[in-house]
ROMI-634156 format. One record per residue (C-alpha): residue in one letter; chain; y, x, z. Coordinates in nm, 3 decimals, decimal comma. Layout:
! ROMI-634156
residu: a chaine: A v: Y u: X w: Z
...
! end
This chain:
! ROMI-634156
residu: x chaine: A v: -5,659 u: 4,280 w: -3,191
residu: x chaine: A v: -5,934 u: 4,073 w: -3,028
residu: x chaine: A v: -6,122 u: 3,832 w: -3,254
residu: x chaine: A v: -6,439 u: 3,637 w: -3,287
residu: x chaine: A v: -6,721 u: 3,806 w: -3,476
residu: x chaine: A v: -6,773 u: 3,699 w: -3,837
residu: x chaine: A v: -7,112 u: 3,536 w: -3,912
residu: x chaine: A v: -7,315 u: 3,735 w: -4,170
residu: x chaine: A v: -7,118 u: 4,046 w: -4,100
residu: x chaine: A v: -7,023 u: 4,277 w: -3,816
residu: x chaine: A v: -7,383 u: 4,398 w: -3,800
residu: x chaine: A v: -7,451 u: 4,613 w: -3,499
residu: x chaine: A v: -7,110 u: 4,525 w: -3,335
residu: x chaine: A v: -7,133 u: 4,154 w: -3,308
residu: x chaine: A v: -7,175 u: 4,154 w: -2,925
residu: x chaine: A v: -6,896 u: 4,401 w: -2,860
residu: x chaine: A v: -6,650 u: 4,202 w: -3,069
residu: x chaine: A v: -6,738 u: 3,878 w: -2,885
residu: x chaine: A v: -6,715 u: 4,037 w: -2,541
residu: x chaine: A v: -6,377 u: 4,186 w: -2,629
residu: x chaine: A v: -6,255 u: 3,845 w: -2,738
residu: x chaine: A v: -6,374 u: 3,669 w: -2,421
residu: x chaine: A v: -6,229 u: 3,937 w: -2,197
residu: x chaine: A v: -5,879 u: 3,837 w: -2,302
residu: x chaine: A v: -5,891 u: 3,531 w: -2,072
residu: x chaine: A v: -6,199 u: 3,575 w: -1,855
residu: x chaine: A v: -6,313 u: 3,810 w: -1,586
residu: x chaine: A v: -6,657 u: 3,974 w: -1,591
residu: x chaine: A v: -6,803 u: 3,677 w: -1,398
residu: x chaine: A v: -6,674 u: 3,430 w: -1,656
residu: x chaine: A v: -6,383 u: 3,279 w: -1,455
residu: x chaine: A v: -6,034 u: 3,255 w: -1,597
residu: x chaine: A v: -5,799 u: 3,537 w: -1,528
residu: x chaine: A v: -5,488 u: 3,457 w: -1,315
residu: x chaine: A v: -5,192 u: 3,315 w: -1,511
residu: x chaine: A v: -5,415 u: 3,250 w: -1,809
residu: x chaine: A v: -5,332 u: 2,875 w: -1,813
residu: x chaine: A v: -4,953 u: 2,825 w: -1,839
residu: x chaine: A v: -4,731 u: 2,520 w: -1,875
residu: x chaine: A v: -4,719 u: 2,568 w: -2,251
residu: x chaine: A v: -5,098 u: 2,553 w: -2,276
residu: x chaine: A v: -5,140 u: 2,229 w: -2,079
residu: x chaine: A v: -5,096 u: 1,902 w: -2,259
residu: x chaine: A v: -4,856 u: 1,654 w: -2,092
residu: x chaine: A v: -5,054 u: 1,412 w: -1,878
residu: x chaine: A v: -5,373 u: 1,621 w: -1,897
residu: x chaine: A v: -5,367 u: 1,693 w: -1,523
residu: x chaine: A v: -5,414 u: 1,379 w: -1,313
residu: x chaine: A v: -5,373 u: 1,340 w: -0,938
residu: x chaine: A v: -5,747 u: 1,344 w: -0,901
residu: x chaine: A v: -5,760 u: 1,695 w: -1,042
residu: x chaine: A v: -5,514 u: 1,835 w: -0,790
residu: x chaine: A v: -5,653 u: 2,014 w: -0,488
residu: x chaine: A v: -5,453 u: 1,785 w: -0,254
residu: x chaine: A v: -5,616 u: 1,491 w: -0,087
residu: x chaine: A v: -5,461 u: 1,193 w: 0,089
residu: x chaine: A v: -5,110 u: 1,064 w: 0,028
residu: x chaine: A v: -4,975 u: 0,707 w: 0,018
residu: x chaine: A v: -4,765 u: 0,510 w: -0,223
residu: x chaine: A v: -4,405 u: 0,629 w: -0,230
residu: x chaine: A v: -4,480 u: 0,980 w: -0,105
residu: x chaine: A v: -4,391 u: 1,292 w: -0,302
residu: x chaine: A v: -4,601 u: 1,601 w: -0,367
residu: x chaine: A v: -4,401 u: 1,898 w: -0,246
residu: x chaine: A v: -4,473 u: 2,268 w: -0,281
residu: x chaine: A v: -4,593 u: 2,420 w: 0,044
residu: x chaine: A v: -4,744 u: 2,768 w: 0,030
residu: x chaine: A v: -4,885 u: 2,727 w: 0,380
residu: x chaine: A v: -5,132 u: 2,465 w: 0,256
residu: x chaine: A v: -5,462 u: 2,559 w: 0,099
residu: x chaine: A v: -5,374 u: 2,395 w: -0,229
residu: x chaine: A v: -5,010 u: 2,505 w: -0,220
residu: x chaine: A v: -4,886 u: 2,144 w: -0,197
residu: x chaine: A v: -4,848 u: 1,865 w: 0,057
residu: x chaine: A v: -4,754 u: 1,499 w: 0,059
residu: x chaine: A v: -4,406 u: 1,420 w: 0,202
residu: x chaine: A v: -4,195 u: 1,111 w: 0,257
residu: x chaine: A v: -3,874 u: 1,101 w: 0,045
residu: x chaine: A v: -3,562 u: 1,159 w: 0,253
residu: x chaine: A v: -3,353 u: 0,932 w: 0,029
residu: x chaine: A v: -3,006 u: 0,986 w: -0,112
residu: x chaine: A v: -2,714 u: 1,017 w: 0,126
residu: x chaine: A v: -2,432 u: 0,762 w: 0,108
residu: x chaine: A v: -2,131 u: 0,861 w: -0,096
residu: x chaine: A v: -1,815 u: 0,968 w: 0,088
residu: x chaine: A v: -1,462 u: 1,053 w: -0,018
residu: x chaine: A v: -1,563 u: 1,420 w: -0,041
residu: x chaine: A v: -1,924 u: 1,413 w: -0,162
residu: x chaine: A v: -2,135 u: 1,223 w: -0,414
residu: x chaine: A v: -2,409 u: 0,988 w: -0,301
residu: x chaine: A v: -2,555 u: 0,640 w: -0,315
residu: x chaine: A v: -2,325 u: 0,340 w: -0,358
residu: x chaine: A v: -2,442 u: -0,018 w: -0,303
residu: x chaine: A v: -2,342 u: -0,258 w: -0,578
residu: x chaine: A v: -2,189 u: -0,523 w: -0,350
residu: x chaine: A v: -1,849 u: -0,675 w: -0,283
residu: x chaine: A v: -1,631 u: -0,612 w: -0,588
residu: x chaine: A v: -1,906 u: -0,409 w: -0,760
residu: x chaine: A v: -2,183 u: -0,547 w: -0,979
residu: x chaine: A v: -2,401 u: -0,441 w: -1,273
residu: x chaine: A v: -2,648 u: -0,158 w: -1,242
residu: x chaine: A v: -2,643 u: 0,199 w: -1,111
residu: x chaine: A v: -2,624 u: 0,325 w: -1,469
residu: x chaine: A v: -2,357 u: 0,074 w: -1,569
residu: x chaine: A v: -2,160 u: -0,060 w: -1,270
residu: x chaine: A v: -1,891 u: -0,324 w: -1,327
residu: x chaine: A v: -1,604 u: -0,485 w: -1,135
residu: x chaine: A v: -1,616 u: -0,859 w: -1,224
residu: x chaine: A v: -1,292 u: -0,932 w: -1,039
residu: x chaine: A v: -1,094 u: -0,729 w: -1,293
residu: x chaine: A v: -1,187 u: -0,972 w: -1,571
residu: x chaine: A v: -0,915 u: -1,214 w: -1,455
residu: x chaine: A v: -0,648 u: -0,951 w: -1,390
residu: x chaine: A v: -0,342 u: -0,883 w: -1,603
residu: x chaine: A v: -0,360 u: -0,590 w: -1,842
residu: x chaine: A v: -0,142 u: -0,286 w: -1,784
residu: x chaine: A v: 0,232 u: -0,358 w: -1,818
residu: x chaine: A v: 0,426 u: -0,117 w: -2,032
residu: x chaine: A v: 0,741 u: 0,018 w: -1,871
residu: x chaine: A v: 1,083 u: -0,126 w: -1,956
residu: x chaine: A v: 1,427 u: 0,023 w: -1,890
residu: x chaine: A v: 1,634 u: 0,034 w: -1,572
residu: x chaine: A v: 1,860 u: -0,248 w: -1,701
residu: x chaine: A v: 1,574 u: -0,489 w: -1,779
residu: x chaine: A v: 1,362 u: -0,733 w: -1,580
residu: x chaine: A v: 1,009 u: -0,869 w: -1,640
residu: x chaine: A v: 1,048 u: -1,236 w: -1,734
residu: x chaine: A v: 0,807 u: -1,524 w: -1,679
residu: x chaine: A v: 0,693 u: -1,511 w: -2,041
residu: x chaine: A v: 0,564 u: -1,156 w: -1,974
residu: x chaine: A v: 0,835 u: -0,979 w: -2,170
residu: x chaine: A v: 1,108 u: -0,732 w: -2,076
residu: x chaine: A v: 1,458 u: -0,877 w: -2,106
residu: x chaine: A v: 1,809 u: -0,742 w: -2,046
residu: x chaine: A v: 1,939 u: -0,819 w: -1,696
residu: x chaine: A v: 2,296 u: -0,945 w: -1,749
residu: x chaine: A v: 2,522 u: -1,223 w: -1,622
residu: x chaine: A v: 2,371 u: -1,476 w: -1,861
residu: x chaine: A v: 2,021 u: -1,404 w: -1,729
residu: x chaine: A v: 2,123 u: -1,501 w: -1,374
residu: x chaine: A v: 2,346 u: -1,796 w: -1,468
residu: x chaine: A v: 2,673 u: -1,615 w: -1,391
residu: x chaine: A v: 2,836 u: -1,630 w: -1,731
residu: x chaine: A v: 3,184 u: -1,661 w: -1,575
residu: x chaine: A v: 3,151 u: -1,338 w: -1,377
residu: x chaine: A v: 3,336 u: -1,062 w: -1,563
residu: x chaine: A v: 3,196 u: -0,765 w: -1,363
residu: x chaine: A v: 3,542 u: -0,636 w: -1,268
residu: x chaine: A v: 3,614 u: -0,459 w: -0,940
residu: x chaine: A v: 3,747 u: -0,653 w: -0,641
residu: x chaine: A v: 4,086 u: -0,484 w: -0,679
residu: x chaine: A v: 4,137 u: -0,626 w: -1,030
residu: x chaine: A v: 3,935 u: -0,947 w: -1,006
residu: x chaine: A v: 4,145 u: -1,253 w: -1,105
residu: x chaine: A v: 4,209 u: -1,536 w: -0,859
residu: x chaine: A v: 4,145 u: -1,903 w: -0,921
residu: x chaine: A v: 4,446 u: -2,128 w: -0,974
residu: x chaine: A v: 4,382 u: -2,305 w: -0,644
residu: x chaine: A v: 4,369 u: -1,976 w: -0,451
residu: x chaine: A v: 4,688 u: -1,847 w: -0,614
residu: x chaine: A v: 4,874 u: -2,172 w: -0,538
residu: x chaine: A v: 4,771 u: -2,148 w: -0,172
residu: x chaine: A v: 4,883 u: -1,785 w: -0,150
residu: x chaine: A v: 5,222 u: -1,865 w: -0,304
residu: x chaine: A v: 5,292 u: -2,102 w: -0,013
residu: x chaine: A v: 5,233 u: -1,826 w: 0,244
residu: x chaine: A v: 5,490 u: -1,585 w: 0,391
residu: x chaine: A v: 5,429 u: -1,226 w: 0,293
residu: x chaine: A v: 5,373 u: -0,976 w: 0,575
residu: x chaine: A v: 5,617 u: -0,742 w: 0,401
residu: x chaine: A v: 5,900 u: -0,988 w: 0,493
residu: x chaine: A v: 5,833 u: -0,967 w: 0,870
residu: x chaine: A v: 6,138 u: -0,832 w: 1,052
residu: x chaine: A v: 6,335 u: -0,807 w: 0,727
residu: x chaine: A v: 6,656 u: -0,972 w: 0,601
residu: x chaine: A v: 6,589 u: -1,317 w: 0,453
residu: x chaine: A v: 6,242 u: -1,291 w: 0,602
residu: x chaine: A v: 6,114 u: -1,387 w: 0,945
residu: x chaine: A v: 6,142 u: -1,228 w: 1,290
residu: x chaine: A v: 5,861 u: -1,049 w: 1,461
residu: x chaine: A v: 5,765 u: -1,069 w: 1,830
residu: x chaine: A v: 5,735 u: -0,786 w: 2,079
residu: x chaine: A v: 5,456 u: -0,739 w: 2,334
residu: x chaine: A v: 5,619 u: -0,999 w: 2,565
residu: x chaine: A v: 5,636 u: -1,264 w: 2,294
residu: x chaine: A v: 6,012 u: -1,231 w: 2,239
residu: x chaine: A v: 6,219 u: -1,146 w: 1,933
residu: x chaine: A v: 6,342 u: -0,783 w: 1,963
residu: x chaine: A v: 6,720 u: -0,757 w: 2,019
residu: x chaine: A v: 6,749 u: -0,541 w: 1,710
residu: x chaine: A v: 6,660 u: -0,844 w: 1,497
residu: x chaine: A v: 6,926 u: -1,072 w: 1,656
residu: x chaine: A v: 7,274 u: -1,102 w: 1,496
residu: x chaine: A v: 7,570 u: -0,935 w: 1,669
residu: x chaine: A v: 7,784 u: -1,195 w: 1,855
residu: x chaine: A v: 8,166 u: -1,190 w: 1,830
residu: x chaine: A v: 8,357 u: -1,111 w: 2,153
residu: x chaine: A v: 8,539 u: -1,408 w: 2,313
residu: x chaine: A v: 8,913 u: -1,347 w: 2,344
residu: x chaine: A v: 9,130 u: -1,554 w: 2,586
residu: x chaine: A v: 9,510 u: -1,528 w: 2,595
residu: x chaine: A v: 9,670 u: -1,436 w: 2,925
residu: x chaine: A v: 9,866 u: -1,721 w: 3,092
residu: x chaine: A v: 10,090 u: -1,723 w: 3,400
residu: x chaine: A v: 9,912 u: -1,746 w: 3,732
residu: x chaine: A v: 9,834 u: -2,099 w: 3,840
residu: x chaine: A v: 9,831 u: -2,232 w: 3,480
residu: x chaine: A v: 9,574 u: -2,490 w: 3,387
residu: x chaine: A v: 9,413 u: -2,504 w: 3,038
residu: x chaine: A v: 9,259 u: -2,827 w: 2,928
residu: x chaine: A v: 8,988 u: -2,789 w: 2,661
residu: x chaine: A v: 8,881 u: -3,091 w: 2,466
residu: x chaine: A v: 8,632 u: -3,125 w: 2,182
residu: x chaine: A v: 8,574 u: -3,421 w: 1,961
residu: x chaine: A v: 8,223 u: -3,560 w: 1,976
residu: x chaine: A v: 7,940 u: -3,434 w: 2,194
residu: x chaine: A v: 7,935 u: -3,090 w: 2,352
residu: x chaine: A v: 7,669 u: -2,844 w: 2,245
residu: x chaine: A v: 7,394 u: -2,737 w: 2,475
residu: x chaine: A v: 7,475 u: -2,465 w: 2,723
residu: x chaine: A v: 7,464 u: -2,125 w: 2,549
residu: x chaine: A v: 7,252 u: -1,840 w: 2,683
residu: x chaine: A v: 7,443 u: -1,579 w: 2,884
residu: x chaine: A v: 7,482 u: -1,243 w: 2,706
residu: x chaine: A v: 7,636 u: -0,914 w: 2,809
residu: x chaine: A v: 7,873 u: -0,900 w: 2,510
residu: x chaine: A v: 8,031 u: -1,243 w: 2,589
residu: x chaine: A v: 8,304 u: -1,227 w: 2,852
residu: x chaine: A v: 8,309 u: -1,599 w: 2,954
residu: x chaine: A v: 7,982 u: -1,752 w: 3,075
residu: x chaine: A v: 7,954 u: -2,130 w: 3,041
residu: x chaine: A v: 7,820 u: -2,301 w: 3,350
residu: x chaine: A v: 7,841 u: -2,670 w: 3,277
residu: x chaine: A v: 7,784 u: -2,930 w: 3,011
residu: x chaine: A v: 8,039 u: -3,193 w: 3,117
residu: x chaine: A v: 8,192 u: -3,355 w: 2,802
residu: x chaine: A v: 8,549 u: -3,310 w: 2,929
residu: x chaine: A v: 8,560 u: -3,010 w: 3,157
residu: x chaine: A v: 8,863 u: -2,813 w: 3,263
residu: x chaine: A v: 8,881 u: -2,435 w: 3,251
residu: x chaine: A v: 9,041 u: -2,293 w: 3,565
residu: x chaine: A v: 9,206 u: -1,954 w: 3,526
residu: x chaine: A v: 9,224 u: -1,756 w: 3,850
residu: x chaine: A v: 9,280 u: -1,405 w: 3,713
residu: x chaine: A v: 9,624 u: -1,240 w: 3,722
residu: x chaine: A v: 9,604 u: -0,996 w: 3,432
residu: x chaine: A v: 9,382 u: -0,798 w: 3,197
residu: x chaine: A v: 9,061 u: -0,932 w: 3,032
residu: x chaine: A v: 8,915 u: -1,236 w: 3,199
residu: x chaine: A v: 8,552 u: -1,220 w: 3,303
residu: x chaine: A v: 8,297 u: -1,482 w: 3,399
residu: x chaine: A v: 8,442 u: -1,489 w: 3,751
residu: x chaine: A v: 8,804 u: -1,557 w: 3,643
residu: x chaine: A v: 8,710 u: -1,835 w: 3,397
residu: x chaine: A v: 8,462 u: -2,105 w: 3,485
residu: x chaine: A v: 8,382 u: -2,457 w: 3,381
residu: x chaine: A v: 8,444 u: -2,725 w: 3,645
residu: x chaine: A v: 8,415 u: -3,102 w: 3,657
residu: x chaine: A v: 8,746 u: -3,282 w: 3,732
residu: x chaine: A v: 8,770 u: -3,484 w: 4,051
! end
């Protein structure tokens, strides 16, 4: 192992020991061997810019490794940090809603915002006093609503009274009900009562029957196929002239005339 010679000893070998020691870091011409000085042997801050074999440079420039240069370095301008995007990191300007510093950014606008709201249930609502409350008929001022279906919902007294005064549709065209109308606006014949046939006794030819009725005569009745005699006048004291000679009389044999 290389060492320095010991004073007062190493007689006759003093020079060899010293040369062996110096040869560990030096060449034969006294210069340092390559890789003799490493990062662990240099004190921090011991090498200043003036000691570097690179001249020139301006404030703000960076010393970059460049093996093509004589000293192995060159001065370069910093390219800067790219702006941040949605897919890559980068520089962000503390403006708009952002403030603080790069190391500790803040969002001042959030200071006046509500804190997170804890979730309620599906049957609740968030009230003005910032609490969850049950959503029921009392909450919406409908205490008289009983939440029944429309089919079973009770009617008010006024509505029921009005309905009681109406005619039910189930009574249309029924006995003791009311008649319906057909497409022409008339009552169907099936809903009209059956009229009794008019019977007239046969009298000898040339006989005259005088019909009298106390009080006023009724209005002329409507002609119908099941009535044999058709009334043709409204005179208060008419005479019925019989011109038939036998069998049932029809509306030609019997007619209403006004006396002369």
